[in-house]
TIRO-2110 file (N, C-alpha, C; in Angstrom, 1 decimal):
// TIRO-2110
106.6, 45.0, 145.9, N, 1, A
106.0, 44.7, 144.5, CA, 1, A
106.9, 45.4, 143.4, C, 1, A
107.0, 44.9, 142.4, N, 2, A
107.8, 45.5, 141.2, CA, 2, A
106.8, 46.5, 140.4, C, 2, A
107.2, 47.7, 140.5, N, 3, A
106.3, 48.5, 139.7, CA, 3, A
107.0, 49.2, 138.7, C, 3, A
106.5, 49.7, 137.6, N, 4, A
107.2, 50.4, 136.5, CA, 4, A
106.1, 51.4, 136.0, C, 4, A
106.6, 52.5, 135.4, N, 5, A
105.7, 53.5, 134.5, CA, 5, A
105.5, 53.1, 133.2, C, 5, A
104.4, 53.0, 132.7, N, 6, A
104.1, 52.7, 131.4, CA, 6, A
103.3, 53.7, 130.6, C, 6, A
103.5, 53.9, 129.4, N, 7, A
102.7, 54.9, 128.7, CA, 7, A
101.8, 54.2, 127.7, C, 7, A
100.5, 54.3, 127.8, N, 8, A
99.6, 53.7, 126.8, CA, 8, A
98.7, 54.8, 126.3, C, 8, A
98.9, 54.9, 125.1, N, 9, A
98.0, 55.8, 124.2, CA, 9, A
97.9, 57.2, 124.9, C, 9, A
99.0, 57.9, 125.4, N, 10, A
98.9, 59.0, 126.0, CA, 10, A
98.5, 59.2, 127.3, C, 10, A
98.4, 58.1, 128.1, N, 11, A
98.1, 58.0, 129.5, CA, 11, A
99.2, 57.5, 130.1, C, 11, A
99.5, 58.0, 131.4, N, 12, A
100.6, 57.4, 132.3, CA, 12, A
99.7, 56.6, 133.4, C, 12, A
100.2, 55.4, 133.5, N, 13, A
99.6, 54.6, 134.5, CA, 13, A
100.7, 53.8, 135.3, C, 13, A
100.4, 53.3, 136.2, N, 14, A
101.4, 52.5, 137.0, CA, 14, A
100.8, 51.0, 136.8, C, 14, A
101.6, 50.2, 136.2, N, 15, A
101.4, 48.8, 135.8, CA, 15, A
102.2, 47.9, 136.8, C, 15, A
101.7, 46.9, 137.3, N, 16, A
102.4, 45.9, 138.2, CA, 16, A
102.7, 44.6, 137.6, C, 16, A
103.9, 44.1, 137.6, N, 17, A
104.3, 42.8, 137.1, CA, 17, A
103.5, 41.9, 137.8, C, 17, A
102.7, 40.9, 137.1, N, 18, A
101.9, 39.8, 137.7, CA, 18, A
102.6, 38.5, 137.5, C, 18, A
102.7, 37.8, 138.6, N, 19, A
103.0, 36.3, 138.6, CA, 19, A
102.0, 35.5, 137.9, C, 19, A
102.3, 34.4, 137.4, N, 20, A
101.2, 33.6, 136.9, CA, 20, A
100.2, 33.1, 138.1, C, 20, A
98.9, 33.4, 137.9, N, 21, A
98.0, 33.0, 139.0, CA, 21, A
98.1, 34.1, 140.1, C, 21, A
98.6, 35.1, 140.2, N, 22, A
98.7, 36.1, 141.4, CA, 22, A
98.2, 37.4, 140.9, C, 22, A
97.7, 38.1, 141.8, N, 23, A
97.2, 39.5, 141.6, CA, 23, A
98.1, 40.4, 142.7, C, 23, A
98.5, 41.5, 142.3, N, 24, A
99.2, 42.3, 143.4, CA, 24, A
98.0, 42.8, 144.5, C, 24, A
98.4, 42.7, 145.7, N, 25, A
97.5, 43.3, 146.9, CA, 25, A
98.0, 44.7, 147.1, C, 25, A
97.4, 45.5, 146.3, N, 26, A
97.7, 46.9, 146.4, CA, 26, A
97.3, 47.5, 147.8, C, 26, A
96.5, 46.9, 148.4, N, 27, A
96.3, 47.6, 149.8, CA, 27, A
97.3, 47.3, 150.9, C, 27, A
98.1, 46.5, 150.7, N, 28, A
99.2, 46.3, 151.7, CA, 28, A
100.5, 46.4, 151.0, C, 28, A
100.8, 46.8, 149.7, N, 29, A
102.0, 47.1, 149.1, CA, 29, A
102.8, 45.8, 148.7, C, 29, A
102.1, 44.6, 148.8, N, 30, A
102.9, 43.5, 148.4, CA, 30, A
102.1, 42.6, 147.6, C, 30, A
102.7, 41.5, 147.0, N, 31, A
102.0, 40.5, 146.2, CA, 31, A
101.3, 39.4, 147.1, C, 31, A
100.0, 39.2, 147.0, N, 32, A
99.4, 38.2, 147.8, CA, 32, A
99.0, 37.1, 146.8, C, 32, A
99.3, 36.0, 147.1, N, 33, A
99.1, 34.7, 146.3, CA, 33, A
97.5, 34.7, 146.2, C, 33, A
97.0, 34.6, 145.1, N, 34, A
95.4, 34.4, 144.8, CA, 34, A
95.5, 33.5, 143.7, C, 34, A
94.8, 32.3, 144.1, N, 35, A
94.7, 31.2, 143.0, CA, 35, A
93.5, 31.4, 142.0, C, 35, A
93.8, 31.2, 140.8, N, 36, A
92.7, 31.4, 139.8, CA, 36, A
92.6, 30.0, 139.1, C, 36, A
91.3, 29.7, 138.6, N, 37, A
91.1, 28.6, 137.7, CA, 37, A
92.0, 28.5, 136.7, C, 37, A
92.3, 29.6, 135.9, N, 38, A
93.3, 29.7, 134.8, CA, 38, A
94.4, 30.5, 135.1, C, 38, A
95.6, 29.8, 135.0, N, 39, A
96.8, 30.5, 135.3, CA, 39, A
97.7, 30.1, 134.0, C, 39, A
98.5, 31.2, 133.7, N, 40, A
99.5, 31.1, 132.6, CA, 40, A
100.8, 31.9, 132.8, C, 40, A
101.7, 31.6, 132.3, N, 41, A
103.0, 32.4, 132.4, CA, 41, A
102.8, 33.7, 131.4, C, 41, A
103.6, 34.7, 131.7, N, 42, A
103.6, 35.9, 130.9, CA, 42, A
103.8, 35.6, 129.4, C, 42, A
104.7, 34.6, 129.2, N, 43, A
104.9, 34.3, 127.7, CA, 43, A
103.7, 33.5, 127.2, C, 43, A
102.9, 32.7, 127.9, N, 44, A
101.7, 32.1, 127.4, CA, 44, A
100.6, 33.1, 127.2, C, 44, A
100.5, 34.1, 128.1, N, 45, A
99.5, 35.1, 127.9, CA, 45, A
99.7, 36.0, 126.6, C, 45, A
101.1, 36.3, 126.6, N, 46, A
101.3, 37.1, 125.3, CA, 46, A
101.1, 36.3, 123.9, C, 46, A
101.1, 35.0, 124.0, N, 47, A
100.7, 34.3, 122.7, CA, 47, A
99.3, 34.3, 122.5, C, 47, A
98.3, 34.6, 123.5, N, 48, A
96.9, 34.7, 123.1, CA, 48, A
96.3, 36.0, 123.3, C, 48, A
97.0, 36.9, 123.8, N, 49, A
96.5, 38.3, 124.0, CA, 49, A
97.2, 39.2, 123.0, C, 49, A
96.6, 40.3, 122.5, N, 50, A
97.3, 41.3, 121.8, CA, 50, A
98.2, 42.3, 122.8, C, 50, A
99.0, 43.0, 122.4, N, 51, A
99.8, 43.7, 123.3, CA, 51, A
99.0, 44.7, 124.1, C, 51, A
98.1, 45.3, 123.6, N, 52, A
97.1, 46.3, 124.5, CA, 52, A
96.3, 45.3, 125.5, C, 52, A
95.9, 44.2, 125.2, N, 53, A
95.1, 43.4, 126.1, CA, 53, A
96.1, 42.8, 127.2, C, 53, A
97.3, 42.5, 126.8, N, 54, A
98.2, 42.1, 127.9, CA, 54, A
98.5, 43.1, 128.8, C, 54, A
98.8, 44.4, 128.3, N, 55, A
99.1, 45.6, 129.1, CA, 55, A
97.8, 45.8, 130.1, C, 55, A
96.5, 45.6, 129.8, N, 56, A
95.6, 46.0, 130.6, CA, 56, A
95.2, 44.7, 131.5, C, 56, A
94.9, 43.6, 130.9, N, 57, A
94.6, 42.4, 131.7, CA, 57, A
95.7, 41.9, 132.6, C, 57, A
97.0, 41.8, 132.2, N, 58, A
98.0, 41.3, 132.9, CA, 58, A
99.0, 42.3, 133.8, C, 58, A
98.9, 43.6, 133.3, N, 59, A
99.8, 44.6, 133.9, CA, 59, A
98.9, 45.8, 134.5, C, 59, A
97.7, 45.6, 134.5, N, 60, A
96.9, 46.7, 135.1, CA, 60, A
96.9, 48.1, 134.5, C, 60, A
97.1, 48.1, 133.2, N, 61, A
97.1, 49.3, 132.4, CA, 61, A
95.6, 49.7, 132.2, C, 61, A
95.6, 50.9, 131.5, N, 62, A
94.3, 51.5, 131.2, CA, 62, A
94.3, 52.1, 129.8, C, 62, A
93.2, 51.7, 129.0, N, 63, A
93.2, 52.1, 127.6, CA, 63, A
92.8, 53.5, 127.6, C, 63, A
93.1, 54.2, 126.7, N, 64, A
92.7, 55.6, 126.6, CA, 64, A
91.1, 55.7, 126.4, C, 64, A
90.5, 56.7, 127.1, N, 65, A
89.1, 57.0, 127.0, CA, 65, A
88.5, 57.2, 125.7, C, 65, A
87.5, 56.5, 125.3, N, 66, A
86.8, 56.8, 124.0, CA, 66, A
87.5, 55.9, 123.0, C, 66, A
88.5, 54.9, 123.2, N, 67, A
89.1, 54.2, 122.3, CA, 67, A
88.5, 53.0, 121.9, C, 67, A
87.7, 52.6, 122.8, N, 68, A
87.0, 51.2, 122.6, CA, 68, A
85.8, 51.3, 121.9, C, 68, A
85.7, 50.4, 120.8, N, 69, A
84.5, 50.2, 120.0, CA, 69, A
83.4, 49.6, 121.1, C, 69, A
83.6, 48.9, 122.1, N, 70, A
82.6, 48.3, 123.0, CA, 70, A
82.0, 49.4, 123.8, C, 70, A
82.4, 50.7, 123.8, N, 71, A
81.7, 51.8, 124.4, CA, 71, A
80.4, 52.1, 123.8, C, 71, A
80.5, 51.9, 122.5, N, 72, A
79.3, 52.1, 121.6, CA, 72, A
78.5, 50.8, 121.2, C, 72, A
78.9, 49.8, 121.7, N, 73, A
78.1, 48.4, 121.5, CA, 73, A
76.8, 48.5, 122.1, C, 73, A
75.7, 48.3, 121.3, N, 74, A
74.3, 48.5, 121.9, CA, 74, A
73.6, 47.3, 121.7, C, 74, A
74.2, 46.2, 120.9, N, 75, A
73.4, 45.1, 120.7, CA, 75, A
73.2, 44.2, 121.9, C, 75, A
72.2, 43.3, 121.7, N, 76, A
72.1, 42.3, 122.8, CA, 76, A
73.1, 41.3, 122.9, C, 76, A
73.6, 40.9, 124.0, N, 77, A
74.7, 39.8, 124.1, CA, 77, A
75.3, 39.9, 125.5, C, 77, A
76.5, 39.4, 125.4, N, 78, A
77.5, 39.1, 126.7, CA, 78, A
78.7, 39.8, 126.4, C, 78, A
79.3, 40.4, 127.3, N, 79, A
80.6, 41.0, 127.4, CA, 79, A
81.5, 40.0, 128.1, C, 79, A
82.4, 39.3, 127.5, N, 80, A
83.2, 38.2, 128.2, CA, 80, A
84.7, 38.7, 128.3, C, 80, A
85.3, 38.0, 129.1, N, 81, A
86.8, 38.2, 129.4, CA, 81, A
87.5, 37.9, 128.2, C, 81, A
88.5, 38.9, 127.8, N, 82, A
89.2, 38.6, 126.5, CA, 82, A
90.3, 37.7, 126.8, C, 82, A
90.6, 37.3, 128.1, N, 83, A
91.7, 36.4, 128.5, CA, 83, A
91.2, 35.0, 128.4, C, 83, A
90.0, 34.7, 129.0, N, 84, A
89.6, 33.4, 129.3, CA, 84, A
88.0, 33.1, 128.8, C, 84, A
87.4, 34.1, 128.2, N, 85, A
86.0, 33.9, 127.6, CA, 85, A
84.9, 33.8, 128.8, C, 85, A
85.2, 34.0, 130.0, N, 86, A
84.1, 34.0, 131.1, CA, 86, A
83.2, 35.1, 130.9, C, 86, A
81.9, 34.9, 130.7, N, 87, A
80.9, 35.9, 130.5, CA, 87, A
80.9, 36.9, 131.9, C, 87, A
81.2, 38.1, 131.7, N, 88, A
81.3, 39.0, 132.8, CA, 88, A
80.0, 40.0, 132.9, C, 88, A
79.5, 40.5, 132.0, N, 89, A
78.3, 41.5, 132.0, CA, 89, A
77.5, 41.2, 130.8, C, 89, A
76.2, 41.2, 131.1, N, 90, A
75.0, 41.2, 130.1, CA, 90, A
74.6, 42.5, 129.5, C, 90, A
74.4, 42.6, 128.3, N, 91, A
74.3, 43.9, 127.7, CA, 91, A
73.2, 44.8, 128.3, C, 91, A
72.1, 44.1, 129.0, N, 92, A
71.0, 44.8, 129.5, CA, 92, A
71.4, 45.6, 130.8, C, 92, A
72.8, 45.3, 131.2, N, 93, A
73.1, 46.2, 132.5, CA, 93, A
74.2, 47.2, 132.0, C, 93, A
74.2, 47.3, 130.6, N, 94, A
75.3, 48.4, 130.1, CA, 94, A
74.6, 49.8, 130.1, C, 94, A
75.2, 50.8, 130.3, N, 95, A
74.7, 52.2, 130.1, CA, 95, A
75.8, 53.1, 129.5, C, 95, A
75.5, 54.4, 129.1, N, 96, A
76.4, 55.3, 128.8, CA, 96, A
76.7, 56.3, 129.9, C, 96, A
77.8, 56.0, 130.6, N, 97, A
78.2, 56.8, 131.7, CA, 97, A
78.8, 58.2, 131.2, C, 97, A
79.1, 58.3, 130.0, N, 98, A
79.8, 59.6, 129.6, CA, 98, A
81.3, 59.7, 129.7, C, 98, A
81.9, 58.4, 130.2, N, 99, A
83.3, 58.5, 130.7, CA, 99, A
84.2, 58.0, 129.7, C, 99, A
83.7, 57.6, 128.5, N, 100, A
84.5, 57.1, 127.4, CA, 100, A
84.9, 55.5, 127.6, C, 100, A
84.6, 54.9, 128.5, N, 101, A
84.7, 53.4, 128.8, CA, 101, A
83.5, 52.8, 128.9, C, 101, A
83.3, 51.4, 128.4, N, 102, A
82.2, 50.7, 128.7, CA, 102, A
81.8, 50.7, 130.2, C, 102, A
80.5, 50.9, 130.4, N, 103, A
80.1, 50.8, 131.8, CA, 103, A
78.7, 50.1, 132.1, C, 103, A
78.7, 49.4, 133.1, N, 104, A
77.6, 48.5, 133.5, CA, 104, A
77.1, 48.8, 134.9, C, 104, A
76.0, 48.5, 135.2, N, 105, A
75.5, 48.7, 136.6, CA, 105, A
75.6, 47.4, 137.6, C, 105, A
75.9, 46.3, 136.9, N, 106, A
76.0, 45.1, 137.6, CA, 106, A
76.7, 43.9, 136.8, C, 106, A
77.5, 43.2, 137.4, N, 107, A
78.2, 42.0, 136.6, CA, 107, A
77.2, 40.9, 136.8, C, 107, A
77.7, 39.9, 136.0, N, 108, A
76.8, 38.5, 135.9, CA, 108, A
77.3, 38.0, 137.2, C, 108, A
76.3, 37.3, 138.1, N, 109, A
76.7, 36.9, 139.4, CA, 109, A
77.8, 35.8, 139.4, C, 109, A
78.7, 36.0, 140.2, N, 110, A
80.0, 35.2, 140.4, CA, 110, A
81.1, 35.4, 139.3, C, 110, A
80.9, 36.4, 138.3, N, 111, A
81.8, 36.6, 137.4, CA, 111, A
83.2, 37.3, 137.8, C, 111, A
83.0, 38.2, 138.8, N, 112, A
84.1, 38.9, 139.1, CA, 112, A
84.7, 38.9, 140.4, C, 112, A
85.8, 39.5, 140.6, N, 113, A
86.4, 39.6, 142.1, CA, 113, A
86.8, 40.9, 142.1, C, 113, A
87.0, 41.6, 143.3, N, 114, A
87.3, 42.9, 143.5, CA, 114, A
88.4, 43.0, 144.5, C, 114, A
89.3, 44.0, 144.6, N, 115, A
90.3, 44.1, 145.4, CA, 115, A
90.7, 45.7, 145.6, C, 115, A
91.0, 46.1, 146.8, N, 116, A
91.4, 47.6, 147.0, CA, 116, A
92.7, 47.8, 146.3, C, 116, A
92.6, 49.0, 145.5, N, 117, A
93.6, 49.6, 144.7, CA, 117, A
94.1, 51.0, 145.4, C, 117, A
95.2, 51.1, 145.8, N, 118, A
95.6, 52.3, 146.4, CA, 118, A
96.6, 53.1, 145.5, C, 118, A
96.8, 52.7, 144.3, N, 119, A
97.7, 53.3, 143.4, CA, 119, A
97.2, 54.7, 143.1, C, 119, A
98.2, 55.6, 142.6, N, 120, A
98.1, 57.0, 142.4, CA, 120, A
97.6, 57.8, 143.6, C, 120, A
97.9, 57.4, 144.9, N, 121, A
97.5, 58.1, 146.1, CA, 121, A
96.0, 58.4, 146.2, C, 121, A
95.3, 57.3, 145.8, N, 122, A
93.8, 57.3, 146.0, CA, 122, A
93.4, 55.9, 146.3, C, 122, A
92.2, 55.7, 146.8, N, 123, A
91.6, 54.4, 147.0, CA, 123, A
90.6, 54.0, 146.2, C, 123, A
90.6, 53.0, 145.4, N, 124, A
89.6, 52.6, 144.4, CA, 124, A
89.2, 51.1, 144.5, C, 124, A
88.2, 50.6, 144.0, N, 125, A
88.1, 49.3, 144.1, CA, 125, A
88.2, 48.7, 142.7, C, 125, A
89.4, 47.7, 142.4, N, 126, A
89.6, 47.1, 141.3, CA, 126, A
88.6, 46.0, 141.0, C, 126, A
88.5, 45.8, 139.6, N, 127, A
87.6, 44.7, 139.4, CA, 127, A
88.6, 43.8, 138.4, C, 127, A
88.5, 42.4, 138.8, N, 128, A
89.2, 41.5, 137.9, CA, 128, A
88.3, 40.4, 137.6, C, 128, A
88.6, 39.5, 136.5, N, 129, A
88.1, 38.2, 136.1, CA, 129, A
88.1, 37.3, 137.3, C, 129, A
87.2, 36.7, 137.8, N, 130, A
87.4, 35.8, 138.9, CA, 130, A
88.1, 34.4, 138.4, C, 130, A
87.9, 34.2, 137.1, N, 131, A
88.6, 32.9, 136.7, CA, 131, A
90.0, 33.1, 136.3, C, 131, A
90.5, 34.0, 135.7, N, 132, A
91.9, 34.2, 135.3, CA, 132, A
92.7, 35.3, 136.0, C, 132, A
91.8, 36.1, 136.6, N, 133, A
92.5, 37.2, 137.5, CA, 133, A
92.7, 38.6, 136.6, C, 133, A
92.4, 38.5, 135.3, N, 134, A
92.7, 39.7, 134.4, CA, 134, A
92.0, 40.9, 134.9, C, 134, A
92.8, 42.1, 135.0, N, 135, A
92.3, 43.3, 135.3, CA, 135, A
91.3, 43.9, 134.2, C, 135, A
90.0, 44.3, 134.8, N, 136, A
89.2, 44.8, 133.9, CA, 136, A
89.0, 46.3, 134.0, C, 136, A
89.0, 46.7, 135.1, N, 137, A
88.7, 48.2, 135.5, CA, 137, A
88.5, 48.5, 136.9, C, 137, A
87.6, 49.4, 137.2, N, 138, A
87.3, 49.8, 138.6, CA, 138, A
85.7, 49.9, 138.8, C, 138, A
85.3, 49.9, 140.0, N, 139, A
83.8, 50.0, 140.3, CA, 139, A
83.6, 51.1, 141.2, C, 139, A
82.8, 52.0, 140.9, N, 140, A
82.5, 53.3, 141.6, CA, 140, A
81.1, 53.3, 142.2, C, 140, A
80.8, 54.3, 143.1, N, 141, A
79.4, 54.3, 143.8, CA, 141, A
78.7, 55.3, 143.2, C, 141, A
78.9, 55.8, 141.8, N, 142, A
78.1, 56.9, 141.2, CA, 142, A
77.4, 56.3, 140.0, C, 142, A
76.8, 55.1, 140.1, N, 143, A
76.0, 54.6, 139.0, CA, 143, A
74.6, 54.7, 139.2, C, 143, A
73.8, 54.3, 138.2, N, 144, A
72.3, 54.2, 138.1, CA, 144, A
71.7, 53.2, 139.0, C, 144, A
70.4, 53.4, 139.2, N, 145, A
69.7, 52.4, 139.8, CA, 145, A
69.6, 51.3, 139.0, C, 145, A
69.3, 50.1, 139.5, N, 146, A
69.0, 49.7, 140.7, CA, 146, A
70.3, 49.5, 141.8, C, 146, A
71.5, 49.5, 141.3, N, 147, A
72.6, 49.1, 142.3, CA, 147, A
73.2, 50.5, 142.8, C, 147, A
73.3, 51.6, 141.8, N, 148, A
74.1, 52.8, 142.4, CA, 148, A
75.6, 52.5, 141.9, C, 148, A
75.9, 51.5, 141.2, N, 149, A
77.3, 51.1, 140.9, CA, 149, A
77.5, 51.4, 139.6, C, 149, A
79.0, 51.8, 139.2, N, 150, A
79.4, 52.1, 137.9, CA, 150, A
80.6, 51.2, 137.8, C, 150, A
80.5, 50.2, 137.0, N, 151, A
81.3, 49.1, 136.6, CA, 151, A
82.1, 49.8, 135.3, C, 151, A
83.3, 50.5, 135.6, N, 152, A
84.0, 51.3, 134.4, CA, 152, A
84.9, 50.3, 134.0, C, 152, A
84.8, 49.7, 132.8, N, 153, A
85.6, 48.6, 132.2, CA, 153, A
86.5, 49.1, 131.1, C, 153, A
87.7, 48.3, 131.0, N, 154, A
88.4, 48.6, 129.9, CA, 154, A
87.9, 47.7, 128.7, C, 154, A
87.4, 48.3, 127.6, N, 155, A
86.9, 47.7, 126.5, CA, 155, A
87.9, 46.6, 126.0, C, 155, A
89.1, 46.9, 125.9, N, 156, A
90.2, 45.9, 125.4, CA, 156, A
90.3, 44.5, 126.2, C, 156, A
89.9, 44.7, 127.6, N, 157, A
89.9, 43.6, 128.5, CA, 157, A
88.7, 42.6, 128.1, C, 157, A
87.8, 43.1, 127.3, N, 158, A
86.6, 42.3, 127.1, CA, 158, A
86.4, 41.9, 125.6, C, 158, A
85.4, 41.1, 125.2, N, 159, A
84.9, 40.8, 123.9, CA, 159, A
83.6, 40.7, 123.8, C, 159, A
82.9, 41.1, 122.9, N, 160, A
81.3, 41.1, 122.9, CA, 160, A
80.9, 40.0, 122.1, C, 160, A
80.0, 39.2, 122.6, N, 161, A
79.4, 38.0, 121.9, CA, 161, A
77.9, 38.2, 121.7, C, 161, A
77.5, 38.5, 120.5, N, 162, A
76.1, 39.0, 120.3, CA, 162, A
75.2, 37.7, 120.4, C, 162, A
74.0, 38.0, 120.8, N, 163, A
73.0, 37.0, 121.3, CA, 163, A
72.5, 36.4, 120.0, C, 163, A
END
């Protein structure tokens, strides 16, 4: 897998180069072909995404904590993928986790996929859009009831659609 270090708003993260329609399989240290409904080349993604969105969605970057206006979004509506517009989270599952990133206790059924992420010498569960494969964030086991999950998402990877 081709890895490089990137600096994004004061944070050092490892970003992985994505092939169109592929996600890196970080659990085995190689790229595993995963087909998605929407696939584009990096050039095509760059035409429709901002540089920050491209870094997070296509290269597994992380936005700086507290930098997303979506962390303070409290209206009724839907949080959708910034890459393909797929509805991901309903506003009634959002809560303030105190982490500086928009957090949810459950996704919309069938909206996301997950994959083991062993970057940074730790094991986490990565969350991606099931339609375009865009990296959204990670899910942790320290959330509120009823699920006990904390879907800690990069706000730049989503857009809010008010009800």
